[in-house]
ZAROMAR-153752 format. One record per residue (C-alpha): residue number from 0; x, y, z. Coordinates in steps of 0.5 Angstrom, whole numbers, plus 2048, in hexadecimal, padded with zeros to 3 digits. Layout:
% ZAROMAR-153752
resi, px, py, pz
NUM, X, Y, Z
...
This chain:
% ZAROMAR-153752
resi, px, py, pz
0, 763, 771, 727
1, 767, 776, 723
2, 765, 77D, 724
3, 762, 781, 71E
4, 767, 785, 71A
5, 765, 78D, 71B
6, 764, 791, 716
7, 76A, 796, 715
8, 767, 79B, 70F
9, 764, 7A0, 713
10, 766, 79F, 719
11, 76A, 7A4, 71E
12, 770, 7A0, 71E
13, 776, 7A4, 722
14, 77C, 7A6, 71E
15, 781, 7A0, 71E
16, 786, 7A6, 71C
17, 786, 7AA, 722
18, 789, 7A5, 728
19, 790, 7A6, 724
20, 78F, 7AE, 723
21, 78C, 7AF, 72A
22, 792, 7AC, 72D
23, 798, 7AF, 728
24, 799, 7A8, 725
25, 797, 7AA, 71E
26, 79D, 7AC, 719
27, 79D, 7B2, 715
28, 7A2, 7B4, 710
29, 7A6, 7B7, 715
30, 7A6, 7B1, 719
31, 7A9, 7AD, 714
32, 7B0, 7AA, 716
33, 7B6, 7AB, 711
34, 7BD, 7AB, 714
35, 7C2, 7AF, 711
36, 7BC, 7B3, 70D
37, 7BE, 7BA, 70A
38, 7BA, 7C0, 70C
39, 7B7, 7C5, 706
40, 7B5, 7CC, 707
41, 7B3, 7D0, 701
42, 7B5, 7D7, 700
43, 7AE, 7DB, 6FF
44, 7AD, 7E2, 6FC
45, 7AC, 7E8, 700
46, 7AA, 7EB, 6FA
47, 7A3, 7EB, 6F7
48, 7A5, 7EC, 6F0
49, 7AD, 7ED, 6EE
50, 7B2, 7EB, 6E9
51, 7B8, 7E7, 6EC
52, 7BE, 7EA, 6EA
53, 7C2, 7E5, 6EE
54, 7C3, 7E0, 6F3
55, 7C9, 7E1, 6F8
56, 7CA, 7DA, 6FC
57, 7D1, 7DB, 6FE
58, 7CF, 7DD, 705
59, 7CA, 7D7, 706
60, 7D0, 7D2, 703
61, 7D4, 7D4, 709
62, 7CF, 7D3, 70E
63, 7D1, 7CC, 712
64, 7CD, 7C6, 711
65, 7CA, 7C9, 70A
66, 7CB, 7C3, 705
67, 7C9, 7C7, 6FF
68, 7C5, 7CD, 6FC
69, 7C2, 7CD, 6F5
70, 7BE, 7D2, 6F1
71, 7B9, 7D1, 6EB
72, 7BF, 7D0, 6E6
73, 7C1, 7CA, 6E9
74, 7BA, 7C7, 6EB
75, 7B6, 7C8, 6E5
76, 7BA, 7C5, 6E0
77, 7B8, 7BF, 6E3
78, 7B1, 7C0, 6E3
79, 7AE, 7BD, 6DC
80, 7A7, 7C0, 6DD
81, 7A4, 7C6, 6E1
82, 7A0, 7C5, 6E7
83, 799, 7C3, 6E4
84, 793, 7C7, 6E3
85, 78C, 7C3, 6E1
86, 787, 7C7, 6DD
87, 780, 7C4, 6DE
88, 778, 7C6, 6DF
89, 772, 7C1, 6E0
90, 76F, 7C6, 6DB
91, 770, 7CC, 6D7
92, 776, 7CE, 6D4
93, 77D, 7D2, 6D4
94, 77E, 7D7, 6CF
95, 785, 7D8, 6D1
96, 78A, 7D5, 6D6
97, 791, 7D8, 6D7
98, 795, 7D2, 6DA
99, 79B, 7D4, 6DF
100, 7A1, 7D0, 6DE
101, 7A3, 7D0, 6E5
102, 7AA, 7CC, 6E8
103, 7AC, 7CB, 6EF
104, 7B1, 7D1, 6EF
105, 7B0, 7D8, 6EC
106, 7B6, 7DA, 6E8
107, 7B4, 7E1, 6E5
108, 7AE, 7E3, 6E8
109, 7AA, 7E2, 6EE
110, 7A3, 7E4, 6EE
111, 7A0, 7E3, 6F6
112, 7A3, 7E4, 6FD
113, 7A5, 7DC, 6FE
114, 7A7, 7DB, 6F7
115, 7AD, 7D6, 6F8
116, 7B4, 7D8, 6F5
117, 7B9, 7D4, 6F8
118, 7BA, 7CD, 6FC
119, 7BF, 7CC, 702
120, 7C0, 7C5, 704
121, 7C4, 7C4, 70B
122, 7C5, 7BF, 710
123, 7BF, 7C2, 715
124, 7BA, 7C6, 714
125, 7BD, 7CC, 718
126, 7C3, 7CC, 714
127, 7BE, 7CC, 70E
128, 7BB, 7D2, 710
129, 7C1, 7D6, 712
130, 7C4, 7D4, 70B
131, 7BD, 7D7, 708
132, 7BE, 7DD, 70C
133, 7C5, 7DE, 709
134, 7C3, 7DE, 702
135, 7C3, 7E4, 6FE
136, 7BE, 7E5, 6F9
137, 7BE, 7EC, 6F5
138, 7B7, 7EE, 6F3
139, 7B5, 7F3, 6EE
140, 7AE, 7F5, 6F0
141, 7A8, 7F5, 6EB
142, 7A1, 7F8, 6EB
143, 79C, 7F4, 6EF
144, 795, 7F2, 6EE
145, 792, 7F1, 6F5
146, 78B, 7EF, 6F3
147, 786, 7EE, 6ED
148, 784, 7F5, 6ED
149, 78B, 7F7, 6EA
150, 78D, 7F1, 6E6
151, 78A, 7F4, 6DF
152, 78E, 7FA, 6E1
153, 795, 7F8, 6E3
154, 79B, 7F5, 6DF
155, 79A, 7EE, 6DE
156, 79C, 7E9, 6E3
157, 79E, 7E4, 6DD
158, 7A1, 7E7, 6D7
159, 79D, 7E3, 6D2
160, 796, 7E4, 6D6
161, 796, 7EC, 6D5
162, 78F, 7ED, 6D8
163, 790, 7E9, 6DE
164, 78A, 7E4, 6DC
165, 78C, 7DD, 6DE
166, 786, 7DA, 6DB
167, 77F, 7DC, 6D9
168, 779, 7D7, 6DA
169, 772, 7D8, 6D8
170, 76B, 7D3, 6D8
171, 764, 7D5, 6D6
172, 75D, 7D2, 6D6
173, 756, 7D4, 6D4
174, 755, 7DB, 6D2
175, 758, 7E0, 6D7
176, 757, 7E6, 6D4
177, 750, 7E5, 6D2
178, 74E, 7E3, 6DA
179, 751, 7EA, 6DC
180, 74D, 7EE, 6D7
181, 747, 7EB, 6D9
182, 748, 7EA, 6E1
183, 743, 7EE, 6E6
184, 749, 7EE, 6EB
185, 750, 7EE, 6EA
186, 756, 7EE, 6F0
187, 75D, 7EF, 6EF
188, 763, 7EE, 6F4
189, 76A, 7EF, 6F4
190, 76E, 7EC, 6F9
191, 776, 7EB, 6FA
192, 777, 7E4, 6FD
193, 77E, 7E5, 701
194, 784, 7E0, 700
195, 785, 7DB, 706
196, 78B, 7D7, 708
197, 78A, 7D0, 709
198, 78C, 7CE, 711
199, 78D, 7C7, 711
200, 790, 7C4, 718
201, 796, 7C2, 714
202, 79A, 7C6, 710
203, 79D, 7C3, 70A
204, 7A3, 7BF, 70A
205, 7A7, 7BA, 706
206, 7AC, 7B5, 707
207, 7B0, 7B1, 701
208, 7B5, 7AB, 702
209, 7B9, 7A8, 6FC
210, 7BB, 7A1, 6FB
211, 7C1, 7A1, 6F6
212, 7C1, 799, 6F5
213, 7BA, 799, 6F2
214, 7BA, 7A1, 6F0
215, 7B3, 7A1, 6F4
216, 7B1, 7A7, 6F8
217, 7AC, 7A7, 6FD
218, 7A8, 7AE, 6FF
219, 7A4, 7AF, 705
220, 7A0, 7B5, 704
221, 79A, 7B9, 707
222, 795, 7B8, 701
223, 78E, 7B6, 6FF
224, 790, 7B3, 6F9
225, 796, 7AE, 6F9
226, 795, 7AB, 6F3
227, 794, 7B1, 6EF
228, 79B, 7B4, 6F2
229, 79E, 7AD, 6F0
230, 79C, 7AE, 6E9
231, 79D, 7B5, 6E8
232, 7A4, 7B5, 6EC
233, 7A6, 7AF, 6E7
234, 7A4, 7B4, 6E1
235, 7A7, 7BA, 6E4
236, 7AE, 7B6, 6E5
237, 7AE, 7B1, 6E0
238, 7AE, 7AB, 6E4
239, 7AA, 7A5, 6E3
240, 7A4, 7A5, 6E8
241, 7A6, 79E, 6EB
242, 7AC, 7A1, 6EE
243, 7A9, 7A6, 6F2
244, 7A5, 7A4, 6F8
245, 7A0, 7AA, 6FB
246, 79E, 7A9, 702
247, 799, 7AD, 706
248, 799, 7AB, 70D
249, 794, 7AF, 712
250, 792, 7B5, 70E
251, 790, 7BB, 713
252, 78B, 7BE, 70F
253, 78B, 7BF, 708
254, 785, 7C4, 706
255, 787, 7C4, 6FE
256, 78D, 7C7, 700
257, 791, 7C1, 700
258, 78E, 7BE, 6F9
259, 794, 7C2, 6F5
260, 79B, 7C0, 6F3
261, 7A0, 7C5, 6F6
262, 7A7, 7C7, 6F5
263, 7A9, 7C4, 6FB
264, 7A7, 7BD, 6F9
265, 7AB, 7BE, 6F3
266, 7B1, 7C0, 6F6
267, 7B1, 7BB, 6FC
268, 7B1, 7B5, 6F7
269, 7B6, 7B9, 6F2
270, 7BB, 7BA, 6F8
271, 7BA, 7B3, 6FB
272, 7BC, 7B0, 6F4
273, 7C2, 7B5, 6F3
274, 7C5, 7B5, 6FA
275, 7C4, 7AE, 6FB
276, 7C1, 7AF, 702
277, 7BA, 7B0, 705
278, 7B7, 7B7, 705
279, 7B2, 7BA, 709
280, 7AE, 7C1, 70A
281, 7A9, 7C3, 70F
282, 7A5, 7C9, 70D
283, 7A4, 7CE, 713
284, 79D, 7D1, 714
285, 79F, 7D8, 711
286, 7A2, 7D5, 70B
287, 79C, 7D1, 70A
288, 798, 7D8, 70A
289, 79C, 7DA, 704
290, 79F, 7D4, 700
291, 798, 7D0, 701
292, 792, 7D1, 6FC
293, 78D, 7D6, 6FF
294, 785, 7D5, 6FD
295, 77F, 7D9, 6FB
296, 781, 7E1, 6F9
297, 77B, 7E3, 6F4
298, 778, 7E9, 6F2
299, 771, 7E7, 6EF
300, 76B, 7EA, 6ED
301, 764, 7E6, 6EC
302, 75D, 7E9, 6E9
303, 757, 7E5, 6EA
304, 750, 7E6, 6E6
305, 74A, 7E4, 6E9
306, 742, 7E4, 6E8
307, 73D, 7E8, 6EC
308, 73C, 7E1, 6F0
309, 744, 7E1, 6F2
310, 746, 7DB, 6EE
311, 74D, 7DC, 6EB
312, 74D, 7DC, 6E3
313, 754, 7DD, 6E2
314, 75B, 7DE, 6E5
315, 761, 7E2, 6E3
316, 768, 7E1, 6E6
317, 76E, 7E5, 6E5
318, 774, 7E2, 6E9
319, 77B, 7E6, 6E9
320, 780, 7E1, 6ED
321, 787, 7E3, 6EF
322, 78B, 7DC, 6EE
323, 791, 7DF, 6F0
324, 798, 7DF, 6ED
325, 798, 7D8, 6E9
326, 793, 7D3, 6E7
327, 794, 7CD, 6EB
328, 792, 7C6, 6EB
329, 78A, 7C7, 6EA
330, 789, 7CE, 6EB
331, 785, 7CF, 6E5
332, 780, 7CA, 6E7
333, 77E, 7CE, 6ED
334, 77B, 7D4, 6EB
335, 776, 7D0, 6E5
336, 773, 7CD, 6EB
337, 771, 7D3, 6EE
338, 76D, 7D4, 6E7
339, 76A, 7CE, 6E6
340, 767, 7CD, 6ED
341, 765, 7D4, 6ED
342, 75D, 7D2, 6EC
343, 75E, 7CE, 6F3
344, 758, 7CA, 6F5
345, 753, 7CF, 6F1
346, 74F, 7CD, 6EA
347, 752, 7D3, 6E6
348, 750, 7D2, 6DF
349, 756, 7D6, 6DC
350, 75D, 7D8, 6DF
351, 763, 7DB, 6DC
352, 76A, 7DB, 6E0
353, 771, 7DE, 6DE
354, 777, 7DE, 6E1
355, 77E, 7E1, 6E0
356, 784, 7DF, 6E4
357, 789, 7E4, 6E5
358, 791, 7E4, 6E7
359, 793, 7E8, 6ED
360, 799, 7E8, 6F1
361, 796, 7E4, 6F7
362, 797, 7DD, 6F9
363, 793, 7D8, 6F4
364, 78C, 7D6, 6F5
365, 78A, 7CE, 6F5
366, 784, 7CA, 6F8
367, 782, 7CC, 6FF
368, 77D, 7C8, 702
369, 777, 7C9, 6FD
370, 77B, 7CB, 6F8
371, 776, 7D0, 6F4
372, 770, 7CD, 6F7
373, 770, 7D2, 6FD
374, 771, 7D8, 6F9
375, 76B, 7D6, 6F4
376, 766, 7D4, 6FA
377, 768, 7DB, 6FD
378, 766, 7DF, 6F7
379, 760, 7DB, 6F6
380, 75E, 7DB, 6FD
381, 75F, 7E2, 6FE
382, 75B, 7E4, 6F8
383, 755, 7E0, 6FA
384, 755, 7E4, 701
385, 755, 7EB, 6FD
386, 750, 7E8, 6F8
387, 74B, 7E6, 6FE
388, 74C, 7ED, 701
389, 74B, 7F0, 6FA
390, 745, 7EC, 6F9
391, 742, 7ED, 700
392, 742, 7E5, 701
393, 746, 7E2, 707
394, 74C, 7DE, 706
395, 74A, 7D8, 707
396, 744, 7D9, 702
397, 748, 7DB, 6FD
398, 74C, 7D5, 6FD
399, 746, 7D0, 6FD
400, 743, 7D3, 6F7
401, 74A, 7D2, 6F3
402, 74C, 7CB, 6F6
403, 74D, 7C6, 6F0
404, 747, 7C1, 6F2
405, 749, 7BB, 6F5
406, 745, 7B7, 6EF
407, 74A, 7BA, 6EA
408, 750, 7B6, 6EB
409, 754, 7B5, 6E8
410, 754, 7BC, 6E6
411, 758, 7C0, 6E1
412, 75A, 7C7, 6E2
413, 75A, 7CC, 6DD
414, 761, 7CC, 6DD
415, 762, 7C4, 6DC
416, 763, 7C1, 6E2
417, 75F, 7BB, 6E4
418, 75D, 7BB, 6EB
419, 75C, 7B4, 6EE
420, 757, 7B4, 6F3
421, 754, 7B9, 6F8
422, 74E, 7BB, 6FD
423, 750, 7C2, 6FE
424, 749, 7C4, 701
425, 749, 7BE, 706
426, 750, 7C1, 709
427, 74D, 7C8, 709
428, 747, 7C6, 70D
429, 74B, 7C2, 712
430, 750, 7C8, 713
431, 74B, 7CD, 714
432, 747, 7C9, 719
433, 74D, 7C7, 71D
434, 74F, 7CE, 71D
435, 748, 7D1, 71F
436, 749, 7D6, 719
437, 742, 7D8, 719
438, 743, 7D9, 721
439, 749, 7DD, 720
440, 746, 7E2, 71B
441, 740, 7E3, 720
442, 745, 7E5, 725
443, 749, 7E9, 721
444, 744, 7EE, 71F
445, 742, 7EF, 727
446, 749, 7EF, 729
447, 74B, 7F5, 72D
448, 752, 7F4, 72F
449, 757, 7F9, 72C
450, 75B, 7F3, 729
451, 759, 7F1, 722
452, 757, 7EA, 721
453, 757, 7E7, 71A
454, 756, 7E0, 717
455, 759, 7DD, 711
456, 757, 7D7, 70C
457, 75C, 7D4, 707
458, 75A, 7CE, 702
459, 760, 7CB, 6FF
460, 761, 7C6, 6FA
461, 768, 7C3, 6F8
462, 76B, 7BF, 6F2
463, 770, 7BA, 6F5
464, 772, 7B2, 6F4
465, 777, 7B4, 6EE
466, 77A, 7AE, 6EA
467, 77D, 7AC, 6E5
468, 77D, 7A6, 6EA
469, 780, 7A3, 6F1
470, 783, 79D, 6F3
471, 781, 798, 6F8
472, 784, 791, 6FA
473, 782, 78C, 6FF
474, 785, 786, 700
475, 784, 780, 705
476, 78A, 77D, 708
477, 78A, 775, 70A
478, 789, 777, 711
479, 783, 77B, 710
480, 786, 782, 711
481, 784, 787, 70B
482, 788, 78C, 708
483, 785, 792, 705
484, 789, 797, 700
485, 786, 79D, 6FE
486, 789, 7A3, 6F9
487, 786, 7A8, 6FD
488, 78A, 7AC, 702
489, 787, 7AE, 709
490, 789, 7B5, 70C
491, 784, 7B4, 712
492, 77E, 7B1, 70E
493, 77E, 7AA, 712
494, 77F, 7A6, 70C
495, 782, 7A0, 710
496, 77C, 7A0, 714
497, 777, 7A1, 70E
498, 77A, 79C, 709
499, 77A, 797, 70F
500, 773, 798, 710
501, 771, 797, 709
502, 775, 790, 708
503, 773, 78E, 70F
504, 76C, 78E, 70D
505, 76D, 78B, 706
506, 771, 785, 709
507, 76D, 785, 70F
508, 773, 785, 713
509, 775, 789, 71A
510, 779, 78F, 718
511, 77F, 78D, 71D
512, 781, 788, 717
513, 781, 78D, 712
514, 788, 791, 711
515, 787, 798, 70C
516, 78D, 79A, 708
517, 78E, 7A1, 705
518, 792, 7A6, 703
519, 798, 7A2, 700
520, 79A, 7A1, 6F9
521, 79E, 79B, 6FB
522, 798, 798, 6FE
523, 793, 79A, 6FA
524, 795, 79B, 6F3
525, 78F, 79F, 6F0
526, 78B, 7A4, 6F2
527, 789, 7AB, 6F1
528, 788, 7AE, 6F8
529, 784, 7B2, 6FD
530, 781, 7B9, 6FB
531, 77A, 7BC, 6F8
532, 776, 7B7, 6FD
533, 777, 7B1, 6F9
534, 77A, 7AC, 6FE
535, 773, 7A9, 700
536, 76F, 7A9, 6F9
537, 775, 7A7, 6F5
538, 77B, 7A4, 6FA
539, 775, 7A1, 6FE
540, 772, 79E, 6F9
541, 778, 79B, 6F6
542, 779, 797, 6FD
543, 772, 795, 6FD
544, 772, 792, 6F6
545, 779, 78E, 6F7
546, 776, 78C, 6FE
547, 770, 789, 6FA
548, 774, 786, 6F5
549, 778, 782, 6FB
550, 772, 780, 6FE
551, 770, 77D, 6F7
552, 777, 779, 6F7
553, 776, 777, 6FE
554, 76F, 774, 6FC
555, 772, 770, 6F6
556, 777, 76D, 6FB
557, 771, 76C, 700
558, 76D, 769, 6FB
559, 772, 764, 6F9
560, 774, 762, 700
561, 76C, 761, 701
562, 76B, 75D, 6FB
563, 765, 763, 6F9
564, 764, 767, 6F4
565, 766, 76E, 6F5
566, 760, 771, 6F3
567, 75D, 76D, 6F9
568, 762, 770, 6FE
569, 761, 776, 703
570, 766, 779, 707
571, 762, 77B, 70E
572, 765, 77D, 714
573, 76C, 77C, 712
574, 76A, 774, 710
575, 769, 771, 709
576, 764, 76C, 709
577, 75F, 769, 704
578, 758, 76D, 703
579, 753, 769, 708
580, 759, 765, 70C
581, 75C, 76A, 711
582, 75F, 764, 715
583, 764, 763, 70F
584, 768, 768, 70F
585, 770, 76B, 70E
586, 773, 771, 711
587, 778, 776, 70E
588, 77E, 772, 711
589, 77C, 76C, 70E
590, 77B, 76F, 707
591, 781, 773, 707
592, 785, 76E, 709
593, 782, 769, 704
594, 783, 76F, 6FF
595, 78B, 76F, 700
596, 78B, 767, 700
597, 78E, 764, 6FA
598, 789, 75F, 6FB
599, 784, 763, 6F7
600, 782, 763, 6F0
601, 786, 768, 6EC
602, 781, 76D, 6EB
603, 780, 76D, 6F2
604, 787, 76D, 6F4
605, 78B, 773, 6F6
606, 788, 777, 6FC
607, 782, 77C, 6FC
608, 784, 783, 6F9
609, 781, 788, 6F4
610, 783, 78F, 6F2
611, 77E, 793, 6EF
612, 77E, 79A, 6EB
613, 778, 79D, 6EC
614, 776, 7A3, 6E7
615, 770, 7A7, 6EA
616, 76A, 7A8, 6E5
617, 76A, 7AF, 6E7
618, 76B, 7B4, 6EC
619, 767, 7B4, 6F2
620, 763, 7BA, 6F5
621, 763, 7BB, 6FD
622, 75E, 7C0, 700
623, 75C, 7C3, 706
624, 759, 7C9, 70A
625, 75D, 7CE, 70F
626, 75A, 7D2, 714
627, 75D, 7D7, 718
628, 75B, 7DC, 71D
629, 75F, 7E2, 71F
630, 75F, 7E8, 724
631, 763, 7EE, 722
632, 765, 7F4, 727
633, 764, 7FA, 723
634, 769, 7FE, 728
635, 76F, 7FA, 726
636, 76D, 7F6, 720
637, 76E, 7EF, 723
638, 76A, 7E9, 721
639, 768, 7E3, 725
640, 766, 7DD, 722
641, 760, 7DB, 727
642, 75E, 7D5, 723
643, 760, 7D1, 71D
644, 75D, 7CB, 71A
645, 75E, 7C7, 714
646, 75A, 7C1, 710
647, 75E, 7BE, 70C
648, 75D, 7B8, 706
649, 763, 7B4, 704
650, 75F, 7AE, 702
651, 760, 7A8, 706
652, 764, 7A9, 70C
653, 76A, 7A4, 70D
654, 76C, 7A6, 714
655, 768, 7AC, 717
656, 76D, 7AE, 71C
657, 772, 7AF, 716
658, 76D, 7B3, 712
659, 76C, 7B7, 719
660, 773, 7B9, 719
661, 773, 7BB, 712
662, 76D, 7BF, 713
663, 770, 7C3, 719
664, 777, 7C4, 716
665, 774, 7C7, 710
666, 76F, 7CC, 714
667, 775, 7CE, 718
668, 779, 7D0, 711
669, 773, 7D3, 70E
670, 772, 7D7, 714
671, 779, 7D9, 714
672, 778, 7DC, 70D
673, 772, 7DF, 70F
674, 774, 7E3, 715
675, 77C, 7E3, 716
676, 780, 7E0, 711
677, 784, 7E4, 70B
678, 78B, 7E4, 708
679, 78C, 7EB, 707
680, 791, 7EE, 703
681, 794, 7F5, 702
682, 794, 7FA, 6FC
683, 79B, 7F7, 6FB
684, 799, 7F0, 6FB
685, 79C, 7EE, 702
686, 798, 7E9, 706
687, 796, 7ED, 70C
688, 793, 7E7, 710
689, 799, 7E2, 710
690, 798, 7DF, 716
691, 793, 7DC, 71B
692, 793, 7E3, 71F
693, 791, 7E7, 719
694, 78C, 7E2, 716
695, 785, 7E1, 719
696, 784, 7DA, 71A
697, 77E, 7D8, 71E
698, 77F, 7D5, 725
699, 77B, 7D0, 729
700, 778, 7D6, 72D
701, 776, 7DA, 727
702, 771, 7D4, 725
703, 76A, 7D2, 727
704, 768, 7CB, 728
705, 766, 7C8, 721
706, 75F, 7C5, 721
707, 75F, 7C0, 71B
708, 75A, 7BB, 718
709, 75A, 7B7, 711
710, 755, 7B5, 70C
711, 757, 7AF, 707
712, 756, 7AF, 700
713, 75A, 7AA, 6FD
714, 75D, 7AB, 6F6
715, 75B, 7A6, 6F1
716, 763, 7A6, 6EE
717, 766, 7A2, 6F3
718, 764, 79B, 6F6
719, 766, 79F, 6FD
720, 761, 7A4, 6FC
721, 766, 7A9, 6FF
722, 768, 7B0, 6FC
723, 76D, 7B4, 700
724, 76D, 7B8, 706
725, 775, 7BB, 707
726, 773, 7C2, 704
727, 76C, 7C3, 705
728, 76C, 7C7, 70B
729, 771, 7CC, 709
730, 76D, 7CD, 703
731, 766, 7CE, 707
732, 769, 7D2, 70D
733, 76C, 7D8, 70B
734, 765, 7DB, 707
735, 761, 7D9, 70D
736, 765, 7DD, 712
737, 765, 7E3, 70D
738, 75E, 7E3, 70C
739, 75D, 7E3, 713
740, 761, 7E9, 714
741, 75E, 7ED, 70F
742, 757, 7EB, 711
743, 759, 7EE, 718
744, 75B, 7F4, 715
745, 756, 7F5, 710
746, 752, 7FA, 714
747, 758, 7FF, 713
748, 757, 7FE, 70B
749, 75E, 7FA, 70A
750, 75D, 7F5, 705
751, 764, 7F2, 704
752, 76B, 7F2, 707
753, 771, 7EE, 705
754, 774, 7E8, 709
755, 777, 7E8, 70E
756, 772, 7EB, 712
757, 776, 7EE, 717
758, 774, 7F2, 71D
759, 777, 7F9, 71A
760, 774, 7F8, 713
761, 76D, 7F7, 716
762, 76E, 7FD, 71B
763, 771, 801, 715
764, 76B, 7FF, 711
765, 766, 801, 717
766, 769, 807, 718
767, 769, 809, 711
768, 761, 808, 711
769, 760, 80C, 717
770, 764, 812, 715
């Protein structure tokens, strides 16, 4: 008797990707073999702001094995369009946007350290680097804007944008001013959210190969969006998209920084076509630090109005964002997410947000894990703690009083977003119980240790599952094997595993019969990509819908073979049979073979395949609660995390192991922001933290054992009931840590310190209070 087909959705299936990764057999861009490839090296500006008076290439051209040295005047005329800039926001409106026209190389002016000026092409990477060093660029330094505070006072970075305002955006709902006039309690918080540098395991890299016979280019690149890169490069270089194949092989981490279109991708394709040879570039870690987009970097002010019982009646947020030297692909979309998500998990009837993006002489800002939502959560969660203190309420109680009730979903926020589903009180109850919150509060008041202990809460909600659509194709071959194609592009999320789980359960087939292919526009012709925690709710649902359609097609074939009506046929434990007659059945091998047979009627002939473009009915809103317990040494200011616990809700869980991995990685990044990480520029806009020796990444021995739990509140917006989890823990973790540290310091009257909460910063604050 055939054994039952196991349930796959919800099962803790080990990642299919890992054996290749762990044994070194996986291929990254740097592993792609391209015999005879030339190497590209970019000459980057050491000046943050300067006029280019001239470029002397003669020294570089004499370097052995250097093939060519090119400047903007030779590159940019081959470019039909500047690098893309997309403007959009889920709600609210842009009052103004200044779109920077950025080309692969700068001809007249550089605007940040790392801005590319020339490109050297050589027979090997060492000759290319030597050639780049021999290029002499005559710079005339200009006055710099080293941060937001100087942006309005200094000369324009872009001449046409005299006030350095890259954009102005606003949104409002309800009567905010009236709520503040009538408030019993108000609180205000000004907070700087520091600039961060994404640190993917794999620095960016590109490789391009040109086929002169077909006039076709294949580009391998470290990207989260191969289909978007293909389409954007086709437009930029004015070539048909079908003549460009983009492949994202293994991508060692993305975090949003690899959802951009970069000059190196344009240059590699252009030079491969020009020189009729493969061209490649592998970025170094320090090059990644200056030439890949950064994240965060906001200076914000939030005000809350509340009644006498501590219920918030209005929230008002002002955001000043440092966007760097240029608007890149989706820079304008990041900051509005801070505004639209500023009310968080709370039932706030009136809200207003205004955001201004300023140009500075720093590296451009792009999405970084969470993209605007971590900043929103940080501001509202810090403000809620201040409101609790001023109202004489416990932080847990102030949150409970203001949660959106579970029976109010779908819930429309004051700013116009529609939350799909949620049960915030249940998540809080579970977190408080698991962390013994009340027990800690009692012991905290009785403690006699000189070390300061504190506990912090953070309740988060995020918006994810973005459209406009995603593709999924499922095909069953004549031998019964299944191929799944998806427009998503994983960079550590485990799509090979989760998409196979969805298909295996829908078709009731073992996972070892399913092959998943992604990240190659030559194999998967249509797709959007992986960002904004959209993969499972959009890409996974596309795979599910295609699997359901293939199952329907297979039932039609089986019904014909069994001489039964399709409505009377069922698929159980991998077998097709008539209801009530399980002894008369067909297996997948029988049905697949028949579907590819010429003996079948025309309407059933030609195989079993379906491609669906799933268009989401709305965004999804995962949520959760983080609890952090810390110990602060008042003599040194050092922070030790004693305990860290989360309760996350991403709707229905496809694979708990993958969810666990995403949560743990997200917490680590959030803790890094809270305690250690910061991209520091000096007053002359030079990056001071340009290497791993200077930039404070969290290490394994800095992190506690993470305790994780889940609730499941499925979304009604897709058939899987899934939301998203990739960014959730990064959003919730930073305010939980900061709230815990501020709780520990409250006896000294310290209400707020900006992140990162380094030991010297805390020590100075304590010393100031003591004196």
